[in-house]
N, C-alpha and C positions, 0 to 999 in steps of 0.2 A: 665681493669678488671684483666688482668694477673698480673699487679703490685700489686693489692690488694690481689690476691690469694697468692702471694709470702710472704706477711706479715702474713698470717695465718700459724702458726706453726703446728697446729693440723690437721692431714690428714683427720679426720672425718669431720672437719669444711669445708675443701676444697671440699670434695665430696658433702656435703650438699649445699654449696654455688653454686657449678657448676650445681648441679641438679636443684636448684631454677632458675638459669638463663636460663637453657635449657627449663624448664617448662614454664617460662614467654614467651620465644621466640615462642614456639609451640602454646601457647594460642593465642598470638596476631597475629601470622602468618595467622591463619585461621579466624581471627575476621572480621566481616563485619561492617564497620564504616559508611555505607550508612544510608538512612532514616530508621526510625522505621517501624515495620511491618504494623502498622495501616496506616502510611502515604503512604507506598508502595502500599497497597492493595486498599485503598479507595481514589479515586480521586474525584468522584462525589457522593453526598448523596441526600437523599430525601429533605433535606433543600435547596440544590442547585436547585432542580427541582421546589420547591415551589417559591423560589425567582425569578428564570427565568420566571416562569409562570406569576407572578405578573408584571414583567418588560415587558413581551410581551403583556399583557393586556393593559398596559399603552401606549405602542407604537401603538397598534391597535387602541386605541381611538384617538391618534394623527393623524394616517393615515386616519381614517374615517372622522375626522373633516376637514382635509386638502382636502380630496376628495369632501366633501360637499361644502366647500368654493370655490374650483375650478369649480365645476359644476355651482354654483351660478354665479361666475364671467364670465364663458363662456356664460351663458344665458344673462347676462347684456350686455356683449359686442356684442353679436349677435343681440339683440333688438336695441341697439344703432346704430349698423351698418345699420340695415334695415331702421330705422327711418331717419338716415342721408341720405341714398340713395334715400329716397322718398321725400326729400326736393326739393322745387323749387329753381332753380339757375338763377333767372332773374336779380337780382341786385348784385353789387359788394360786398355788405355787406353779402348777402346770400352765395356767392361763397367763400368769406373769411372764414365765419363760417363753411362752408362745409369742406374746406381744414383743418382747425384747428381741427374739430371733427375727420376727417379722420386720422390725425396725432395722436390724443389721442387714437383712436381705435387701430392703429398700435402699439403704446407703450403698450397698455393694452394686446394685443396679445403676444407681446414679454415677458411681465411679466408672462403671463399664461404659455408660453413655459418654462420659467425658473422654475416656480413652478412645472410644470409637470416633469421636469428633477429631481428636488429635491425629488418629491414624488416617482419617479421611483427608485432612489437610496435608499430612505427610505424603500421601499417595498423589495428591494434586501436584505438589512440588516435584515429586519423583517423575510423574508422567510428563509434566511440562519440560523438565530437564532431559528426559529421554527423547522427547520430540525435538528439542533443540539440538541434541546430539546428532540425530538423523540429519537435521538441516546442516549442521556443521560438517558432517561427513560428506554430504553432497557438495558443499562449498569447497572443501579441501580437494575433492575429486573432480571439480569443475573443469571442463575442457575449454573454457574461454568463449563459448558461444553466447549469443544474446537472444533471449526469448521476449515475447510481447504478451501483455495481459490486458484484456478488455473486461471492464465491469459493465454488464448488460442487464437492464431491467426487464427486457423482453418486449413483446408486441402487446401494448396496452392501449389500443385505440379507444377503448371505452372509458379510459381514465381521464385525467386532466390534460389540458393543452400541453403542459410541460412533458407529459409522458407519452404523447402520441408518437406512434412509430412511422417514420418517413424514410425507411431504407438506409438509415445512417450506417448501421453495422455492415450491411452488404457492400456499400460503396467504399467505406473506410477500409474494409478487407481488400477490396480491389486495388485501392491506392497502395496498400502494403505489398500486395502481390506484384504490382507494376514497378514500384520505385524502391522497395526495400527487400529484394529477393534474398538477401543475406540473413534475414530473420530466421532463427532456428525453428522454434515451436511457437504456436499462438494458442493461448488459453483464453476461453470465453467463460467468465464466471456468471452463472445464472442462479436464480432461486429454485427451490425444490418444486414450486408450483408454476414454474415457467417452462413453456414448450421451447425446444431448440428452434432455431430459424428454419422456416419451412423450405427455404431455397438452398439449404446446406446439405450436402450428401452425408449420410451416416457412414461411419467407419471409413473415412477418407483414407485411401491406401497407404500414403506415406506417414500417416499419423501426425501430420504437421498441425492440424487444427483440432484442439481438444476442448470439448464441452465439460465443464466442471461445476458441480453443485457447490454454491457458496457455503452451505451448511456443513459440508464435509471439512471445512476449514475452521468453523466456529465451534469452540468446545462446549458452549452453553446451548442446548437444544431449545430452551425457552426463548432464545433471541432470534430464532429462525421461523419463517423467512424474514429477511431484512431488506428494506429499500434505502437504507442509510449508506450512502457511498463511503462515508468516513469509516464506517464499520468494516467495509470491505478493504479499505486501504490499510487498516490496522492488522489484517491477517494475510495480506496478499503474499508476503514473503514466505509463508508456510506451505505454499503449493508444493506437493511432492514432486521432485524431479526438476523444479524450476531452476534455470541457470542462475548463477550468482549475479551477473549483470542482466538486468531486464528493463523493459520499458512498460510503463503503466499508462494506458490510454482510455479515455471515454470514447463511446462509439460515434460521437459527432466530430471527431478529428479526422483530417484527411491530409495525405501527403500529395504534393503537387509536382515534385521533381525528384530525380534520383539523389539520395544522400547515402553516405557510408556510415559505418559505426562511429567515425570520428566526429559526426554531428552530435552524437549523444554522449560519447565517452572519450576521455583523453587517451593518449598512448599508454599511460600508466594505469588506465582503468578507472579514473575518477569520473563521476557523473558531471556532465556539463549542464548547468542550470542557467537558463537565460532569464535571470532576474537581477534586479538592482537591490542590494541589501543596504538598509539604512540604520540609523541609530535611534530613530523614533518610530512608534507604531504607525501603521498605515490604516488599520481597521480599529473599530471599537472593540475592546477586548471582552470576551465572555468571562463572567465572574468565576465560575467553578474551575474551568480549565486554566484560565490565566493565573488564578491564585495558586493553583497547583504548580504551575511553571515557576512563579516567583518564589515559592517556598521550597523548591527542590533543586536549587543550584543553577537556574537558568538566567538570572538577571543580566548577565554579561552578553547574552545572545543578541544578535542584530535582528532587525525586522526586514520584511520584504513584502512588496505587493506582487503576488504570484500571477504571472500571465497564464491563462488557461490553455496550456499546450501539453503535448506528450511529456511524460516525466521519466527520465532515466534514474534508475535506483540500483542499489546493491543489497543483496540479502544479508551479507555479513555485517554491513554497517547498520542496517535496521535491527538485526539481532543484537548487536552490541548495545544499541540504544535501549532496546527492550530489557536487556539484562541489567542495565544501569538504572533504569527508571520504570520498574514494573507497575507502579501506581498509575502512570499515565495510561497504559494499556487498559487497566481495570476501569478507569474513569470513562474512557471512550466506549468500552464494551458495555457499560451500564446504560448507554443510550442507543444500543443496537436497534431497538424496535421503532424508534421515531427518528425523523430527520431533525438533527439538532440545529435549528435555524440560526441561533446566535453563534454557532461554531465558526470561527473565522478561518480563512485559508491559511493564515499564519500558524494557527494551532493545528489544523488538520495535517499540514505538511511540515510539522515540527521537525521531521527528520532532516529537512534541508537546513533548518536553522542550526541543528546539532552538528550536521556535517560541516557547515560553514565555520562554526566555532572551532572544530577540530582540524580544519584545513583539508577536509576530505572531498571538496567539490571545487569545480572551476566555474566562476560566474562572469561570463564575458559581457553581460548586459542584455536588456530586452531587445534592443534594436537588431542585434545580430541573429535573432531567431528567424527573421524574415517571415513573420506570421501575419495572417489576415483573419479578421473576425467580422462577420456580418452583424448589423445592428440587432438589438434584442427583439424589436417589434417590426412588423412589416405592413405595408399597405395591402389593400384587398387585391389589387392587380399587381402582381410581382414580376410580370414579364420583363419590363424594362429594367427593373431593379436587378434581377439575376443575370441579365445580359451584361450589365455594368460590372457585377461581381466577377463574372467569367473573364472579362477583359482585364480587370485588376489582377486577378489570381494568375492568369497565364501571361499577361503582358509584362508584369513586374517581377516575374519569376519567384513568386512567393514559395517558400519551402513547405509550410503547413498552413492550413486554414480551418476555421470552425464555423459551422452554420448554426446560428441560433434559430430555433424552430417554433417560435411563438406565433403561430399562424391563426387565422380567423376562427371564431367560435361557430360561425355560420357554416353548416356542412356543405352547402352548394358552392360557396366561395372557396372553402377549404379544398374541395375536390379539384377545382381549377388551379389552385395554388400547388397542389400535389403534382399535377401534370407538368407544370413549369419546373418544379423541383426534380421530377423524374428525368426530364430531358436535360436539365442542367448537369445532373450526375452522369448520365449516359454519354453526354458530350465530352466530359472529362475522362471517363473511364468506360469506353465502349466495348473493350474486350471482355468476354465471359470466361473466367478461369475454369479449369476442369473440376474444381471442387463444388461448383454451383449446379443446382438443378434448375430447370426452366421455371422462371418466375411468372405466375399468372398475371401479375400486375403489368407486365410488358404490353400485352394487347390492350389493356384498359387505359393506360396513360401515355402510350407512345403516340 
C-alpha cells in the first residue's frame, strides 16, 4: 500500500486513498460474518413441529402394532406351554414330542425377550422425541422473556468446606431482585433430599421463584440424587416452561450494578460469552470425553478458558446440539452419581464451543465482563480483606463478582468469618425483598 501511495504525486489523492483504506478497515473490523439474523434467531419453526408430530404419530402406530403382536405371541406361547404340560408322557414318542415342543417354547420365549428389548428401546426414543417436541413447542411459542436458573446443593454445613452454606443464594437472589428486575422467572434446582431455603416464602404470590427437584429432569432414577453440577447442566434446558433465552448461575455469583438483557444477549438473541477462544487447549483433556469429541466431528472447534461467571444460554441451540450428538449426553449422564474431577470446563460447557463453531454466539472477550473474584483461600481474620473487596467491587463498578468460600476448618474462627461475611453481604444488599422470611441468622451475626 505504501509503495502505491508513493506513486501518487497529488497530496489530495494520497489523503483520499488513505482515508478510503482506513474506512474499509473500520467497516470490516466490526463486521459480523456469522449466520444471518434469520438463521441465528429461528432454529425451530411451526413446520418443524408439524413434521415431528407426524413422525411421532407414525412411530406410535409402530409401537402399538408391536405391543399388540407381542401380547398375541405371549398368549400363544402360554397356551402352548399349558397344552404341552398337560400331555401324557407314557410312550417314547410322546416324551420326544414333549421335549421338542418344550424347546420350541424356550426359543419362542427368547424371541419374545428380544422383541421386548427392541420395543423398550423404541419407547425410549419415542418418549425422548416426545419430550423434545414439547420443548420445541415451548420454544416456538416463546414470548422473548428471559428466565434465570440456579443449581443449588442446599444447606450442607455438616459437609466439606466446599459445601458449607454461607447465605450465597439468599444474597445472590437479592442482587437479582435489585439489579435485574427484568428477569422473568427464577428456577432453583435442588435435590430430592434437600430442604428448600428456610428464609424463602412458600407459594410466593407472583410465582416468580420456583423450587424444582433436579430428579424431575433426569430420566434415570438410579442417578438421583446428584451433586454433579455437570449433570445438572446437561438437563437444564428440559425445565418445563423455561424461556428459550435463559441465564444459568451458581449461587455464589452476585450482580453489583444494573444491567439490561443486552449484557447477556445481542439484539438478535445470541448469547454473549465473555471468553477468549483459542486454537490450542487451555486445560489438560479428559480421556473419555475428549476422545469422544475428537471422534465425533469436533476437531475444528476452538478452545477457551471459561471465566466462572453467569452463563447466557438458549434452549433451542442446546437441543440442536443434543440431537446432533446424543452420545455426548449419554456419556455425561453416566457420571451423574459422582463429581467427574477430570472433566474440564471446556468439555462441560461444550455448548459454547459448538455455538462458536456455528457462529451462534458473540464473544467480546473476558475483560469486558467487568468481573471480580475473591482468592480461593482466606486468612483467619478476614475483616480487612473483605473491606478491601467491598471497595474494589463498588469503587471500580464491577458488574458481577464471585466469593470463594474456602474458610477456616476451625469452627470458632469460622463463626467469626461468617459474621464478617454476613455484614459484607448486608452492606451490599441491605433491602429485604418481600419474598423473604425473617432470617434467624440476622440476630446472631449482625
